[in-house]
Structure formats: C-alpha cells, structure tokens
N, C-alpha and C positions, 0 to 999 in steps of 0.2 A: 296860077295859084292852085287850081283843082288838080292839075297834073302833079304838082309837088306833094299835095296831100295824098293823092293816090299812091305815089311812089313811096312815101313814108309809111303808109299803111301796109303796102306790099312788102317792104323791107322788114317791118316789124313781124309780119306774118311768117316770113321766111326764117327770121331769127328764132322765133318761138317754135316753129316746126322743126328746125334743126336741133334745138334743145330737147324737145320731146323725143325725137327720133334717136338722138344719141343716148338719152336716158333709158329708153327701151332697150337699145342694143347692149348697153352696159349691164342692165339688170338681167337680161337674158344670158349674157356671158357669165355673169357672177353665179347665177343659179345652175347653169349647165356645167361650168368648168370648176368652180370653186366649191360650192356646197355639195354637189353630188359626186365629187371625185372619189373614186373607190379607195379605201384605205387597205393596208395589208391585213389580210385575214380577218376582216370585219372589225378592225380596231376602232373605227369611227363609231360603229353601232354600239360597241361595248362601252366606249367613252361616254356616249350619250346616255346610255342606260345608267352608268355610274353617276353621272351628273343628276339624273332624275332621282336616284336613290338618295343622293346627298341633299337634294332639295327637300325631299320628304323627311330627311333625318332618320333614316332607317339604320338599325344596327345590323351586324353580320347575320344573325339568326333570321331577322325579318327579310333581309335581302335573299337569303336562301329560300325562304317560303315564297317570296315573290317569283323567284326563278322557277320554282316548281309549278306555280300557277300558270305562268306565262309560257 
C-alpha cells in the first residue's frame, strides 16, 4: 500500500516536472527565436514605435516632435 502511494506521488512529481520543464523551454524558444528575431532594416522597431504613437493618438506633427526628442 505504501509502495503504491509512493509510486503515485513519484509519477505525479515526474509529470509536473516535465510540464514545467517543457513550459520553460517553450518560453525560452519563443523569446529567443520569435520575439527577438531581427526584421529587415529595423522594420520591427519602427512598427513598434508606430503602434506606440497610435496608442497615444498622436497626429503627424506630434509624431515628428517625438522623433526629434527621441
């Protein structure tokens, strides 16, 4: 009875450990390969900046002022 209980606990530990390990590996792959993949000629950086400007609701004149500041 105790042996079965120990085996069940060990099996659950292994299953949870494999889940955590695979999650960490997938997150690492995503951040290193997908998010930080370089775009052509800084296209990703410019796209992010434009999204930020859109979020702030800036018009073209305000965007040019922000570009001068930054």
